C-alpha positions, 0 to 999 in steps of 0.5 A: 338501216333498209338501205344497208341490210336485208333481213329474213328469218334465214340470213342477214344480207347486204341490199344489192346496191352494196356492190362493191367494198367501198360502199359496203364500207363506207355503209358500214361506217354509218351503221358503227357511228349510229350504234355508237351513237347510241351507246351500243360500242366500246371505245372508238378507235377510229381504227378499221379492220378489214373483213373478208374470208382470211387474214390478208385476202381482199376484204369485203368491206372494212369496219370500225374496230370498235363495233367488230365485236357487236357483229361477232367478226373473226378479227387477229391480233398479235402478242408477244411474250417478252423473255428473259434468261437469268441463271438459267431461269426463264423470266417473262415480262407482264405489262399493267393496262391503263386504267382508260383502257376501254377493255380490261382496263388495269389488268395484266397483260402480254409485254406487247399485244395489240389488233392487226388494222386493215392493210398491216401484216403480222410482223407489222403490228408486232414491231408497231405495237412493240415499240407504243407498248414497250419502247422495244426498238424495231431491229430487236422486235424484228426478232420476235419467233412467230410460235403459231397461233390461239383461238378466243371465243368469249361472249363480251358486253358488247358483243362476241370476241371471235380472234385469232392471236398470233403468238411470239417469243421474244428474248430479250437482252437481260439488262432490257426495261421497258417503257411505254410510249402511248400511254396504254400500257403504265407498269411493267413486271418480271416475274418467274413462270411459276409465278405467271402460272399463279397470275394466269390461275387467278380469277380475282384479285389486283393482278388478273391477266387478261383472257387473251394473254392468259391463253397466250401464256397458257400456250407458251408454258405447255410448248415449254414443257412447264405443264407436263403432259400426263397431268389430269388437267393437261388435256383440257387446258391444251383445248383452251387454245383452240376452242370449237367454234361456238364453244363459248356460248 
């Protein structure tokens, strides 16, 4: 890849000819395809991520989603806690990922969650994923409340997952029943907050929750006073939501 990168002891950078976003994007597309053919990437998504100094900024280049972890790219996602109030109790909807998913197959997940593709906003991603994964119509999805972010850093088989997750809470009608439309979700479950706390603590079994969703749920439990600040584990749990850069390695 000498026509793409200059590799030195202290840096890797693009060759001088790749001086525009379209040129860099085209070059990185070739690199990603070569890596995919070599079996180095997860399932090809045919969905570009924008790589730049921050979300919404003019991108340095576009990169196939499947290659983001290989290069340790900072990615962004939007997740939604689907909530129901019944008899003064808060219940939470969970989704089960399809066994055919390349990442975390068969695991439990937030009701709604997805990566933010190039050119898409956080709000647009919520609306899109809400319909595809749970059949939530646009007017209802637009009521999702942005409750901040959590950060995830973890080593994966195909590289480093460095992701900012925009967390949302969405209160749903008690009679609403989620239905997936894109085949990525195969089941939904409505559970109490006590049960969801137990599920995110489980490390093995049939009902393990993804790391991403566990952070989003933990954030909800902390924000809503379900974990008391004077408990011995509070500080450690709170720190999980915003780990320091490189803390996973």
